[in-house]
MOPAC internal coordinates of N, CA, C and O (Angstrom, degrees):
PM7 1SCF
backbone

  N    0.0000 0     0.00 0     0.00 0    0    0    0
  C    1.4415 1     0.00 0     0.00 0    1    0    0
  C    1.5176 1   108.92 1     0.00 0    2    1    0
  O    1.2310 1   121.59 1   -48.36 1    3    2    1
  N    1.2725 1   114.56 1   131.64 1    3    2    1
  C    1.4581 1   117.25 1  -178.71 1    5    3    2
  C    1.5287 1   110.39 1   -82.46 1    6    5    3
  O    1.2310 1   121.08 1    -9.54 1    7    6    5
  N    1.2957 1   115.54 1   170.46 1    7    6    5
  C    1.4599 1   123.51 1  -175.26 1    9    7    6
  C    1.5277 1   111.79 1   -62.00 1   10    9    7
  O    1.2310 1   119.24 1   139.23 1   11   10    9
  N    1.2912 1   119.05 1   -40.77 1   11   10    9
  C    1.4691 1   122.42 1  -178.71 1   13   11   10
  C    1.5290 1   109.56 1   -65.53 1   14   13   11
  O    1.2310 1   120.69 1   137.28 1   15   14   13
  N    1.3106 1   116.29 1   -42.72 1   15   14   13
  C    1.4647 1   120.11 1   179.38 1   17   15   14
  C    1.5271 1   110.31 1   -63.18 1   18   17   15
  O    1.2310 1   120.33 1   138.13 1   19   18   17
  N    1.3436 1   116.97 1   -41.87 1   19   18   17
  C    1.4677 1   121.11 1   177.68 1   21   19   18
  C    1.5233 1   110.69 1   -61.97 1   22   21   19
  O    1.2310 1   120.26 1   137.42 1   23   22   21
  N    1.3155 1   117.11 1   -42.58 1   23   22   21
  C    1.4670 1   120.82 1   179.96 1   25   23   22
  C    1.5367 1   110.88 1   -64.86 1   26   25   23
  O    1.2310 1   120.76 1   139.07 1   27   26   25
  N    1.3101 1   116.15 1   -40.93 1   27   26   25
  C    1.4699 1   120.66 1   178.93 1   29   27   26
  C    1.5275 1   109.78 1   -64.94 1   30   29   27
  O    1.2310 1   119.99 1   135.39 1   31   30   29
  N    1.3277 1   117.63 1   -44.61 1   31   30   29
  C    1.4628 1   121.27 1   179.25 1   33   31   30
  C    1.5260 1   111.28 1   -64.57 1   34   33   31
  O    1.2310 1   120.98 1   140.41 1   35   34   33
  N    1.3081 1   115.74 1   -39.59 1   35   34   33
  C    1.4624 1   119.99 1   178.69 1   37   35   34
  C    1.5269 1   110.40 1   -65.10 1   38   37   35
  O    1.2310 1   120.21 1   139.77 1   39   38   37
  N    1.3266 1   117.21 1   -40.23 1   39   38   37
  C    1.4578 1   121.79 1   178.79 1   41   39   38
  C    1.5293 1   109.83 1   -64.54 1   42   41   39
  O    1.2310 1   120.00 1   136.04 1   43   42   41
  N    1.3238 1   117.61 1   -43.96 1   43   42   41
  C    1.4687 1   121.36 1   177.95 1   45   43   42
  C    1.5370 1   110.43 1   -63.31 1   46   45   43
  O    1.2310 1   120.66 1   140.58 1   47   46   45
  N    1.3158 1   116.35 1   -39.42 1   47   46   45
  C    1.4613 1   121.10 1   179.25 1   49   47   46
  C    1.5297 1   110.11 1   -63.08 1   50   49   47
  O    1.2310 1   120.46 1   136.01 1   51   50   49
  N    1.3204 1   116.73 1   -43.99 1   51   50   49
  C    1.4665 1   122.01 1   177.87 1   53   51   50
  C    1.5195 1   110.41 1   -62.78 1   54   53   51
  O    1.2310 1   120.17 1   138.14 1   55   54   53
  N    1.3128 1   117.27 1   -41.86 1   55   54   53
  C    1.4622 1   121.02 1   179.65 1   57   55   54
  C    1.5292 1   110.90 1   -65.26 1   58   57   55
  O    1.2310 1   120.31 1   142.20 1   59   58   57
  N    1.3453 1   117.01 1   -37.80 1   59   58   57
  C    1.4700 1   120.14 1   177.58 1   61   59   58
  C    1.5198 1   110.91 1   -63.92 1   62   61   59
  O    1.2310 1   120.32 1   139.23 1   63   62   61
  N    1.3322 1   116.99 1   -40.77 1   63   62   61
  C    1.4608 1   121.27 1   178.23 1   65   63   62
  C    1.5248 1   109.73 1   -63.10 1   66   65   63
  O    1.2310 1   121.01 1   134.58 1   67   66   65
  N    1.3313 1   115.68 1   -45.42 1   67   66   65
  C    1.4651 1   119.49 1   179.26 1   69   67   66
  C    1.5219 1   110.99 1   -63.84 1   70   69   67
  O    1.2310 1   120.03 1   139.92 1   71   70   69
  N    1.3215 1   117.55 1   -40.08 1   71   70   69
  C    1.4549 1   122.19 1   177.81 1   73   71   70
  C    1.5328 1   109.88 1   -64.40 1   74   73   71
  O    1.2310 1   120.38 1   140.18 1   75   74   73
  N    1.3261 1   116.88 1   -39.82 1   75   74   73
  C    1.4676 1   121.25 1   177.44 1   77   75   74
  C    1.5152 1   111.40 1   -62.98 1   78   77   75
  O    1.2310 1   120.83 1   138.66 1   79   78   77
  N    1.3363 1   116.02 1   -41.34 1   79   78   77
  C    1.4671 1   120.22 1   177.17 1   81   79   78
  C    1.5224 1   110.67 1   -62.95 1   82   81   79
  O    1.2310 1   120.72 1   137.32 1   83   82   81
  N    1.3234 1   116.22 1   -42.68 1   83   82   81
  C    1.4557 1   120.97 1   178.51 1   85   83   82
  C    1.5247 1   110.74 1   -61.62 1   86   85   83
  O    1.2310 1   120.61 1   138.11 1   87   86   85
  N    1.3205 1   116.45 1   -41.89 1   87   86   85
  C    1.4673 1   120.15 1   178.55 1   89   87   86
  C    1.5302 1   111.05 1   -65.82 1   90   89   87
  O    1.2310 1   120.47 1   142.02 1   91   90   89
  N    1.3276 1   116.70 1   -37.98 1   91   90   89
  C    1.4720 1   120.06 1   176.86 1   93   91   90
  C    1.5244 1   110.90 1   -63.25 1   94   93   91
  O    1.2310 1   120.89 1   137.20 1   95   94   93
  N    1.3259 1   115.90 1   -42.80 1   95   94   93
  C    1.4707 1   120.29 1   178.76 1   97   95   94
  C    1.5179 1   110.55 1   -63.98 1   98   97   95
  O    1.2310 1   120.32 1   136.85 1   99   98   97
  N    1.3170 1   116.99 1   -43.15 1   99   98   97
  C    1.4632 1   120.91 1   178.33 1  101   99   98
  C    1.5270 1   110.81 1   -62.11 1  102  101   99
  O    1.2310 1   120.59 1   139.80 1  103  102  101
  N    1.3140 1   116.48 1   -40.20 1  103  102  101
  C    1.4635 1   121.12 1   178.50 1  105  103  102
  C    1.5271 1   110.69 1   -63.30 1  106  105  103
  O    1.2310 1   120.75 1   134.43 1  107  106  105
  N    1.3383 1   116.18 1   -45.57 1  107  106  105
  C    1.4737 1   120.48 1   177.93 1  109  107  106
  C    1.5253 1   110.94 1   -62.90 1  110  109  107
  O    1.2310 1   120.48 1   139.10 1  111  110  109
  N    1.3139 1   116.68 1   -40.90 1  111  110  109
  C    1.4647 1   121.35 1   179.30 1  113  111  110
  C    1.5276 1   110.38 1   -64.28 1  114  113  111
  O    1.2310 1   120.41 1   136.50 1  115  114  113
  N    1.3321 1   116.82 1   -43.50 1  115  114  113
  C    1.4667 1   120.32 1   177.22 1  117  115  114
  C    1.5254 1   110.77 1   -60.68 1  118  117  115
  O    1.2310 1   120.36 1   140.32 1  119  118  117
  N    1.3327 1   116.91 1   -39.68 1  119  118  117
  C    1.4593 1   120.82 1   176.89 1  121  119  118
  C    1.5248 1   110.00 1   -59.36 1  122  121  119
  O    1.2310 1   120.92 1   133.86 1  123  122  121
  N    1.3233 1   115.84 1   -46.14 1  123  122  121
  C    1.4700 1   119.73 1   179.65 1  125  123  122
  C    1.5202 1   111.52 1   -59.78 1  126  125  123
  O    1.2310 1   120.79 1   134.57 1  127  126  125
  N    1.3138 1   116.09 1   -45.43 1  127  126  125
  C    1.4660 1   120.04 1  -178.97 1  129  127  126
  C    1.5288 1   111.89 1   -65.67 1  130  129  127
  O    1.2310 1   120.29 1   139.11 1  131  130  129
  N    1.3182 1   117.04 1   -40.89 1  131  130  129
  C    1.4622 1   121.01 1  -173.17 1  133  131  130
  C    1.5214 1   114.38 1   -87.25 1  134  133  131
  O    1.2310 1   119.66 1   154.68 1  135  134  133
  N    1.3036 1   118.25 1   -25.32 1  135  134  133
  C    1.4704 1   121.01 1  -175.82 1  137  135  134
  C    1.5258 1   112.52 1  -113.68 1  138  137  135
  O    1.2310 1   120.53 1   127.43 1  139  138  137
  N    1.3050 1   116.58 1   -52.57 1  139  138  137
  C    1.4610 1   120.93 1  -172.54 1  141  139  138
  C    1.5299 1   111.62 1   -73.70 1  142  141  139
  O    1.2310 1   119.76 1   132.03 1  143  142  141
  N    1.3011 1   118.07 1   -47.97 1  143  142  141
  C    1.4700 1   121.43 1  -176.33 1  145  143  142
  C    1.5282 1   111.99 1   -59.74 1  146  145  143
  O    1.2310 1   118.89 1   133.88 1  147  146  145
  N    1.3362 1   119.72 1   -46.12 1  147  146  145
  C    1.4653 1   118.71 1   177.37 1  149  147  146
  C    1.5347 1   112.95 1   -61.36 1  150  149  147
  O    1.2310 1   120.45 1   143.28 1  151  150  149
  N    1.3398 1   116.74 1   -36.72 1  151  150  149
  C    1.4617 1   119.80 1   177.14 1  153  151  150
  C    1.5193 1   110.96 1   -66.39 1  154  153  151
  O    1.2310 1   120.68 1   140.57 1  155  154  153
  N    1.3081 1   116.30 1   -39.43 1  155  154  153
  C    1.4637 1   120.48 1   177.19 1  157  155  154
  C    1.5323 1   109.86 1   -62.00 1  158  157  155
  O    1.2310 1   120.59 1   136.03 1  159  158  157
  N    1.3227 1   116.47 1   -43.97 1  159  158  157
  C    1.4677 1   120.29 1   178.01 1  161  159  158
  C    1.5239 1   111.22 1   -61.29 1  162  161  159
  O    1.2310 1   120.57 1   136.52 1  163  162  161
  N    1.3303 1   116.52 1   -43.48 1  163  162  161
  C    1.4650 1   120.21 1   178.60 1  165  163  162
  C    1.5262 1   111.03 1   -63.41 1  166  165  163
  O    1.2310 1   120.50 1   142.04 1  167  166  165
  N    1.3318 1   116.65 1   -37.96 1  167  166  165
  C    1.4592 1   120.92 1   178.43 1  169  167  166
  C    1.5243 1   110.41 1   -60.35 1  170  169  167
  O    1.2310 1   120.31 1   131.94 1  171  170  169
  N    1.3370 1   117.01 1   -48.06 1  171  170  169
  C    1.4635 1   119.98 1  -178.85 1  173  171  170
  C    1.5279 1   111.39 1   -67.59 1  174  173  171
  O    1.2310 1   119.99 1   146.16 1  175  174  173
  N    1.3322 1   117.62 1   -33.84 1  175  174  173
  C    1.4687 1   120.48 1   175.26 1  177  175  174
  C    1.5293 1   110.08 1   -64.44 1  178  177  175
  O    1.2310 1   120.58 1   135.94 1  179  178  177
  N    1.3288 1   116.50 1   -44.06 1  179  178  177
  C    1.4646 1   120.77 1   179.93 1  181  179  178
  C    1.5246 1   110.51 1   -64.97 1  182  181  179
  O    1.2310 1   120.65 1   141.78 1  183  182  181
  N    1.3101 1   116.35 1   -38.22 1  183  182  181
  C    1.4642 1   120.77 1   178.20 1  185  183  182
  C    1.5268 1   110.51 1   -63.68 1  186  185  183
  O    1.2310 1   120.68 1   137.90 1  187  186  185
  N    1.3108 1   116.30 1   -42.10 1  187  186  185
  C    1.4606 1   120.99 1   176.93 1  189  187  186
  C    1.5225 1   110.80 1   -63.06 1  190  189  187
  O    1.2310 1   120.40 1   135.80 1  191  190  189
  N    1.3326 1   116.83 1   -44.20 1  191  190  189
  C    1.4650 1   120.80 1   176.92 1  193  191  190
  C    1.5261 1   110.34 1   -60.70 1  194  193  191
  O    1.2310 1   120.62 1   137.13 1  195  194  193
  N    1.3254 1   116.43 1   -42.87 1  195  194  193
  C    1.4693 1   120.36 1  -179.37 1  197  195  194
  C    1.5225 1   110.78 1   -62.12 1  198  197  195
  O    1.2310 1   120.06 1   140.38 1  199  198  197
  N    1.3278 1   117.50 1   -39.62 1  199  198  197
  C    1.4743 1   120.33 1   177.16 1  201  199  198
  C    1.5201 1   110.53 1   -60.93 1  202  201  199
  O    1.2310 1   120.56 1   136.79 1  203  202  201
  N    1.3252 1   116.54 1   -43.21 1  203  202  201
  C    1.4655 1   120.20 1   179.64 1  205  203  202
  C    1.5276 1   111.02 1   -65.15 1  206  205  203
  O    1.2310 1   120.18 1   135.22 1  207  206  205
  N    1.3374 1   117.26 1   -44.78 1  207  206  205
  C    1.4599 1   120.37 1   178.22 1  209  207  206
  C    1.5187 1   110.95 1   -60.95 1  210  209  207
  O    1.2310 1   120.92 1   138.05 1  211  210  209
  N    1.3243 1   115.84 1   -41.95 1  211  210  209
  C    1.4567 1   120.51 1   179.56 1  213  211  210
  C    1.5300 1   109.97 1   -60.98 1  214  213  211
  O    1.2310 1   120.73 1   135.37 1  215  214  213
  N    1.3154 1   116.21 1   -44.63 1  215  214  213
  C    1.4648 1   120.79 1  -179.46 1  217  215  214
  C    1.5313 1   110.66 1   -59.93 1  218  217  215
  O    1.2310 1   120.35 1   133.39 1  219  218  217
  N    1.3349 1   116.93 1   -46.61 1  219  218  217
  C    1.4646 1   120.38 1  -179.32 1  221  219  218
  C    1.5309 1   111.72 1   -66.49 1  222  221  219
  O    1.2310 1   120.34 1   139.94 1  223  222  221
  N    1.3269 1   116.96 1   -40.06 1  223  222  221
  C    1.4616 1   119.53 1   179.04 1  225  223  222
  C    1.5251 1   111.53 1   -63.95 1  226  225  223
  O    1.2310 1   120.77 1   137.62 1  227  226  225
  N    1.3122 1   116.14 1   -42.38 1  227  226  225
  C    1.4649 1   119.80 1   179.42 1  229  227  226
  C    1.5291 1   109.95 1   -65.32 1  230  229  227
  O    1.2310 1   121.29 1   137.63 1  231  230  229
  N    1.3325 1   115.14 1   -42.37 1  231  230  229
  C    1.4732 1   119.78 1   179.74 1  233  231  230
  C    1.5261 1   110.96 1   -60.80 1  234  233  231
  O    1.2310 1   120.44 1   139.14 1  235  234  233
  N    1.3264 1   116.76 1   -40.86 1  235  234  233
  C    1.4616 1   121.13 1  -177.42 1  237  235  234
  C    1.5246 1   113.38 1   -84.18 1  238  237  235
  O    1.2310 1   119.77 1   175.80 1  239  238  237
  N    1.3196 1   118.05 1    -4.20 1  239  238  237
  C    1.4658 1   119.86 1  -177.86 1  241  239  238
  C    1.5278 1   111.97 1   -64.17 1  242  241  239
  O    1.2310 1   120.04 1   153.66 1  243  242  241
  N    1.3161 1   117.52 1   -26.34 1  243  242  241
  C    1.4689 1   119.38 1   178.11 1  245  243  242
  C    1.5283 1   110.77 1   -63.88 1  246  245  243
  O    1.2310 1   120.37 1   150.61 1  247  246  245
  N    1.3298 1   116.90 1   -29.39 1  247  246  245
  C    1.4686 1   120.49 1   177.32 1  249  247  246
  C    1.5268 1   110.31 1   -64.50 1  250  249  247
  O    1.2310 1   120.35 1   144.21 1  251  250  249
  N    1.3212 1   116.94 1   -35.79 1  251  250  249
  C    1.4633 1   120.12 1   177.02 1  253  251  250
  C    1.5239 1   110.95 1   -65.04 1  254  253  251
  O    1.2310 1   120.95 1   139.41 1  255  254  253
  N    1.3165 1   115.78 1   -40.59 1  255  254  253
  C    1.4689 1   119.79 1   178.30 1  257  255  254
  C    1.5245 1   110.18 1   -62.86 1  258  257  255
  O    1.2310 1   120.42 1   141.69 1  259  258  257
  N    1.3397 1   116.79 1   -38.31 1  259  258  257
  C    1.4650 1   120.26 1   177.39 1  261  259  258
  C    1.5212 1   110.89 1   -65.36 1  262  261  259
  O    1.2310 1   120.51 1   140.01 1  263  262  261
  N    1.3333 1   116.64 1   -39.99 1  263  262  261
  C    1.4654 1   120.56 1   178.08 1  265  263  262
  C    1.5225 1   109.97 1   -63.47 1  266  265  263
  O    1.2310 1   120.47 1   138.60 1  267  266  265
  N    1.3317 1   116.71 1   -41.40 1  267  266  265
  C    1.4660 1   119.69 1   177.95 1  269  267  266
  C    1.5256 1   110.70 1   -58.73 1  270  269  267
  O    1.2310 1   120.61 1   134.10 1  271  270  269
  N    1.3190 1   116.43 1   -45.90 1  271  270  269
  C    1.4740 1   120.32 1   179.67 1  273  271  270
  C    1.5246 1   110.74 1   -63.77 1  274  273  271
  O    1.2310 1   120.20 1   138.40 1  275  274  273
  N    1.3279 1   117.22 1   -41.60 1  275  274  273
  C    1.4662 1   121.06 1   179.23 1  277  275  274
  C    1.5268 1   111.21 1   -63.20 1  278  277  275
  O    1.2310 1   120.37 1   140.54 1  279  278  277
  N    1.3084 1   116.90 1   -39.46 1  279  278  277
  C    1.4654 1   120.87 1   179.17 1  281  279  278
  C    1.5215 1   110.44 1   -64.09 1  282  281  279
  O    1.2310 1   120.76 1   134.87 1  283  282  281
  N    1.3151 1   116.15 1   -45.13 1  283  282  281
  C    1.4699 1   119.85 1   179.17 1  285  283  282
  C    1.5284 1   110.18 1   -60.14 1  286  285  283
  O    1.2310 1   120.82 1   134.65 1  287  286  285
  N    1.3073 1   116.04 1   -45.35 1  287  286  285
  C    1.4685 1   120.73 1   179.50 1  289  287  286
  C    1.5296 1   110.98 1   -63.46 1  290  289  287
  O    1.2310 1   120.41 1   134.90 1  291  290  289
  N    1.3318 1   116.82 1   -45.10 1  291  290  289
  C    1.4587 1   120.66 1  -178.81 1  293  291  290
  C    1.5204 1   111.07 1   -65.23 1  294  293  291
  O    1.2310 1   119.90 1   140.18 1  295  294  293
  N    1.3290 1   117.80 1   -39.82 1  295  294  293
  C    1.4614 1   120.99 1   178.79 1  297  295  294
  C    1.5283 1   110.77 1   -61.34 1  298  297  295
  O    1.2310 1   120.77 1   137.42 1  299  298  297
  N    1.3010 1   116.13 1   -42.58 1  299  298  297
  C    1.4605 1   120.96 1   179.29 1  301  299  298
  C    1.5343 1   110.26 1   -61.01 1  302  301  299
  O    1.2310 1   120.62 1   134.29 1  303  302  301
  N    1.3161 1   116.41 1   -45.71 1  303  302  301
  C    1.4619 1   121.03 1  -178.97 1  305  303  302
  C    1.5260 1   111.53 1   -66.94 1  306  305  303
  O    1.2310 1   120.60 1   138.78 1  307  306  305
  N    1.3402 1   116.45 1   -41.22 1  307  306  305
  C    1.4640 1   119.89 1   179.24 1  309  307  306
  C    1.5269 1   111.48 1   -64.43 1  310  309  307
  O    1.2310 1   120.31 1   140.90 1  311  310  309
  N    1.3224 1   117.02 1   -39.10 1  311  310  309
  C    1.4651 1   120.91 1   178.27 1  313  311  310
  C    1.5310 1   110.11 1   -64.15 1  314  313  311
  O    1.2310 1   121.17 1   141.25 1  315  314  313
  N    1.3191 1   115.36 1   -38.75 1  315  314  313
  C    1.4672 1   119.74 1  -179.75 1  317  315  314
  C    1.5236 1   111.94 1   -61.30 1  318  317  315
  O    1.2310 1   120.14 1   145.39 1  319  318  317
  N    1.3139 1   117.34 1   -34.61 1  319  318  317
  C    1.4669 1   119.62 1  -178.13 1  321  319  318
  C    1.5332 1   112.55 1  -100.61 1  322  321  319
  O    1.2310 1   120.58 1  -172.77 1  323  322  321
  N    1.3491 1   116.50 1     7.23 1  323  322  321
  C    1.4486 1   120.88 1   172.71 1  325  323  322
  C    1.5233 1   116.19 1    81.20 1  326  325  323
  O    1.2310 1   119.51 1  -156.85 1  327  326  325
  N    1.2971 1   118.54 1    23.15 1  327  326  325
  C    1.4715 1   121.35 1   178.30 1  329  327  326
  C    1.5333 1   110.31 1   -99.97 1  330  329  327
  O    1.2310 1   121.76 1  -112.62 1  331  330  329
  N    1.3370 1   114.24 1    67.38 1  331  330  329
  C    1.4660 1   120.39 1  -176.01 1  333  331  330
  C    1.5289 1   113.09 1   -67.06 1  334  333  331
  O    1.2310 1   119.83 1   151.84 1  335  334  333
  N    1.3231 1   117.93 1   -28.16 1  335  334  333
  C    1.4676 1   121.17 1   179.65 1  337  335  334
  C    1.5339 1   110.13 1   -62.11 1  338  337  335
  O    1.2310 1   120.14 1   138.58 1  339  338  337
  N    1.3146 1   117.33 1   -41.42 1  339  338  337
  C    1.4612 1   121.45 1   178.58 1  341  339  338
  C    1.5353 1   110.99 1   -69.79 1  342  341  339
  O    1.2310 1   120.63 1   151.68 1  343  342  341
  N    1.3356 1   116.40 1   -28.32 1  343  342  341
  C    1.4662 1   120.18 1   177.71 1  345  343  342
  C    1.5271 1   110.20 1   -63.79 1  346  345  343
  O    1.2310 1   120.17 1   139.20 1  347  346  345
  N    1.3299 1   117.28 1   -40.80 1  347  346  345
  C    1.4688 1   119.26 1  -179.37 1  349  347  346
  C    1.5328 1   110.94 1   -66.36 1  350  349  347
  O    1.2310 1   120.16 1   146.20 1  351  350  349
  N    1.3254 1   117.31 1   -33.80 1  351  350  349
  C    1.4734 1   120.00 1   175.86 1  353  351  350
  C    1.5237 1   109.86 1   -65.55 1  354  353  351
  O    1.2310 1   120.73 1   140.38 1  355  354  353
  N    1.3217 1   116.21 1   -39.62 1  355  354  353
  C    1.4702 1   119.81 1   177.58 1  357  355  354
  C    1.5294 1   111.36 1   -68.07 1  358  357  355
  O    1.2310 1   120.56 1   147.38 1  359  358  357
  N    1.3316 1   116.54 1   -32.62 1  359  358  357
  C    1.4700 1   119.80 1   176.85 1  361  359  358
  C    1.5226 1   110.70 1   -61.30 1  362  361  359
  O    1.2310 1   120.60 1   138.99 1  363  362  361
  N    1.3431 1   116.47 1   -41.01 1  363  362  361
  C    1.4684 1   120.51 1   178.51 1  365  363  362
  C    1.5308 1   110.50 1   -63.75 1  366  365  363
  O    1.2310 1   121.26 1   135.86 1  367  366  365
  N    1.3289 1   115.20 1   -44.14 1  367  366  365
  C    1.4739 1   118.86 1   177.97 1  369  367  366
  C    1.5201 1   110.66 1   -62.45 1  370  369  367
  O    1.2310 1   121.42 1   138.30 1  371  370  369
  N    1.3202 1   114.89 1   -41.70 1  371  370  369
  C    1.4594 1   120.08 1  -178.00 1  373  371  370
  C    1.5222 1   111.54 1   -60.82 1  374  373  371
  O    1.2310 1   120.27 1   138.16 1  375  374  373
  N    1.3415 1   117.09 1   -41.84 1  375  374  373
  C    1.4671 1   118.91 1  -179.41 1  377  375  374
  C    1.5309 1   110.75 1   -66.98 1  378  377  375
  O    1.2310 1   120.10 1   144.99 1  379  378  377
  N    1.3383 1   117.42 1   -35.01 1  379  378  377
  C    1.4745 1   119.97 1   177.11 1  381  379  378
  C    1.5265 1   110.86 1   -68.10 1  382  381  379
  O    1.2310 1   120.81 1   138.72 1  383  382  381
  N    1.3210 1   116.06 1   -41.28 1  383  382  381
  C    1.4702 1   119.81 1   178.63 1  385  383  382
  C    1.5252 1   109.77 1   -64.74 1  386  385  383
  O    1.2310 1   120.14 1   138.07 1  387  386  385
  N    1.3345 1   117.34 1   -41.93 1  387  386  385
  C    1.4708 1   120.86 1   177.83 1  389  387  386
  C    1.5255 1   111.21 1   -58.64 1  390  389  387
  O    1.2310 1   120.51 1   138.36 1  391  390  389
  N    1.3355 1   116.63 1   -41.64 1  391  390  389
  C    1.4664 1   120.71 1   179.12 1  393  391  390
  C    1.5262 1   110.13 1   -64.81 1  394  393  391
  O    1.2310 1   120.39 1   139.89 1  395  394  393
  N    1.3280 1   116.85 1   -40.11 1  395  394  393
  C    1.4598 1   120.07 1   178.50 1  397  395  394
  C    1.5231 1   111.10 1   -64.67 1  398  397  395
  O    1.2310 1   120.35 1   140.26 1  399  398  397
  N    1.3206 1   116.93 1   -39.74 1  399  398  397
  C    1.4748 1   120.81 1   178.21 1  401  399  398
  C    1.5251 1   109.89 1   -61.86 1  402  401  399
  O    1.2310 1   120.26 1   136.63 1  403  402  401
  N    1.3322 1   117.12 1   -43.37 1  403  402  401
  C    1.4724 1   120.81 1   178.46 1  405  403  402
  C    1.5257 1   110.92 1   -62.49 1  406  405  403
  O    1.2310 1   120.69 1   137.70 1  407  406  405
  N    1.3297 1   116.28 1   -42.30 1  407  406  405
  C    1.4663 1   120.25 1   179.12 1  409  407  406
  C    1.5235 1   111.14 1   -61.58 1  410  409  407
  O    1.2310 1   120.54 1   136.57 1  411  410  409
  N    1.3129 1   116.57 1   -43.43 1  411  410  409
  C    1.4723 1   119.82 1  -179.63 1  413  411  410
  C    1.5224 1   110.46 1   -68.09 1  414  413  411
  O    1.2310 1   119.99 1   145.05 1  415  414  413
  N    1.3193 1   117.63 1   -34.95 1  415  414  413
  C    1.4728 1   119.78 1   176.28 1  417  415  414
  C    1.5202 1   110.40 1   -61.55 1  418  417  415
  O    1.2310 1   120.65 1   140.19 1  419  418  417
  N    1.3388 1   116.35 1   -39.81 1  419  418  417
  C    1.4773 1   119.68 1   176.54 1  421  419  418
  C    1.5244 1   110.07 1   -65.25 1  422  421  419
  O    1.2310 1   120.48 1   139.17 1  423  422  421
  N    1.3394 1   116.69 1   -40.83 1  423  422  421
  C    1.4679 1   120.44 1   179.47 1  425  423  422
  C    1.5342 1   111.90 1   -62.52 1  426  425  423
  O    1.2310 1   120.90 1   144.86 1  427  426  425
  N    1.3202 1   115.88 1   -35.14 1  427  426  425
  C    1.4779 1   119.30 1   179.64 1  429  427  426
  C    1.5271 1   111.29 1   -60.95 1  430  429  427
  O    1.2310 1   120.67 1   149.43 1  431  430  429
  N    1.3288 1   116.33 1   -30.57 1  431  430  429
  C    1.4714 1   121.13 1  -175.83 1  433  431  430
  C    1.5211 1   113.78 1   -86.03 1  434  433  431
  O    1.2310 1   120.09 1   175.06 1  435  434  433
  N    1.3260 1   117.42 1    -4.94 1  435  434  433
  C    1.4627 1   120.27 1  -179.95 1  437  435  434
  C    1.5218 1   108.71 1   -83.76 1  438  437  435
  O    1.2310 1   120.73 1   -56.32 1  439  438  437
  N    1.3024 1   116.20 1   123.68 1  439  438  437
  C    1.4775 1   121.65 1   178.76 1  441  439  438
  C    1.5146 1   108.93 1   -88.13 1  442  441  439
  O    1.2310 1   121.08 1   -63.79 1  443  442  441
  N    1.3237 1   115.54 1   116.21 1  443  442  441
  C    1.4725 1   119.94 1   179.79 1  445  443  442
  C    1.5214 1   110.60 1  -112.91 1  446  445  443
  O    1.2310 1   120.10 1   180.00 1  447  446  445

C-alpha cells in the first residue's frame, strides 16, 4: 500500500470514529428527550400537586382542632351522665385525630 492510500484510509478511519461519536451523542440526547425530560415534567407536576394538597390540608387543619375540642366537651358530658362506654369510643377517635394533627404539623414544615 502506498503512502497516499494509507493516508486516505487513515482519514476515513478517523471520520468513522468521529461519526460514531456523533451517533453516540445523538443516541444519548434522544434518551434524554424520551426518558429524562418526561420524568422531569412529571416530577414538577407532582410537586405542584403536592403544594396544592399541602395548602388544602393546612387550611382544613382547623377543623381537626374543632373536632378535638368537641370530643373533649362530649367526653365530659358523657362522663357526667354515666355513659362511659361512649367515652371509650371517643377516646379512640381522639387518638386518631391527634395523629392527624401531628401529621399535618409535619406537613406544614415541608418546603415545597
